[in-house]
C-alpha positions as CSV (number, residue, x, y, z in Angstrom):
1,X,32.2,-3.9,10.1
2,X,33.0,-3.2,13.7
3,X,31.6,-5.2,16.6
4,X,29.4,-3.3,19.0
5,X,30.9,-2.9,22.5
6,X,28.8,-2.6,25.7
7,X,30.0,0.5,27.7
8,X,27.5,0.1,30.5
9,X,26.0,3.5,31.2
10,X,27.3,4.8,27.9
11,X,25.3,2.3,25.9
12,X,26.6,0.3,23.0
13,X,29.2,1.8,20.7
14,X,31.2,0.2,18.0
15,X,35.0,0.4,18.2
16,X,35.4,3.1,15.6
17,X,32.9,5.4,17.4
18,X,34.8,4.8,20.6
19,X,38.2,5.6,19.1
20,X,36.7,8.9,17.8
21,X,35.1,9.8,21.1
22,X,36.1,12.6,23.4
23,X,36.5,10.0,26.1
24,X,39.2,8.1,24.2
25,X,40.9,11.3,23.1
26,X,41.3,12.3,26.7
27,X,42.3,8.9,27.9
28,X,44.9,8.4,25.2
29,X,46.3,11.9,25.8
30,X,46.5,11.1,29.5
31,X,48.4,7.9,28.9
32,X,50.7,9.5,26.3
33,X,51.7,12.1,28.9
34,X,52.4,9.4,31.5
35,X,54.6,7.6,28.9
36,X,56.5,10.8,28.3
37,X,55.2,11.2,24.7
38,X,57.7,8.6,23.5
39,X,57.4,5.3,21.7
40,X,57.6,2.6,24.3
41,X,59.0,0.0,22.0
42,X,62.5,-0.8,23.2
43,X,65.4,1.0,21.4
44,X,62.9,3.3,19.5
45,X,63.9,6.9,19.8
46,X,60.7,8.5,18.4
47,X,59.5,11.3,20.7
48,X,56.4,13.4,20.3
49,X,54.6,11.8,17.4
50,X,53.1,8.8,19.2
51,X,49.8,7.0,19.1
52,X,48.1,5.1,21.9
53,X,47.6,1.4,21.1
54,X,45.4,-1.1,22.9
55,X,47.4,-4.2,23.9
56,X,44.0,-5.9,24.5
57,X,40.3,-5.0,24.3
58,X,39.1,-6.5,27.6
59,X,38.4,-3.1,29.3
60,X,37.4,-0.7,26.5
61,X,36.1,2.4,28.0
62,X,37.8,1.7,31.3
63,X,41.3,0.8,30.2
64,X,44.1,0.4,32.7
65,X,47.5,1.8,31.9
66,X,48.7,-1.8,31.5
67,X,46.2,-2.2,28.7
68,X,47.9,0.5,26.6
69,X,51.2,1.3,25.0
70,X,52.5,4.4,23.2
71,X,54.0,3.7,19.9
72,X,55.3,5.6,16.9
73,X,53.4,5.3,13.6
74,X,55.8,2.6,12.3
75,X,55.5,0.4,15.3
76,X,51.7,1.0,15.5
77,X,51.3,-0.2,11.9
78,X,53.5,-3.2,12.7
79,X,51.3,-4.1,15.7
80,X,48.2,-3.7,13.6
81,X,49.6,-6.0,10.9
82,X,49.9,-3.4,8.2
């Protein structure tokens, strides 16, 4: 079960709804472009197939660039403990 998140004017969404939202898709695409569509883990050479990962969840819906990191699937799974 995901915890509900208060998004102010957007109402309360749970995390899964947020990650599937058009807003998050646009925000993550914007950040991936800023990061050069490459994995930001040092010494990783993966380019193109990256995912946007939250370093923290303090500002969901209003993330700063410093709240995010682009990572390849391998590093994303490691960060998520899989």
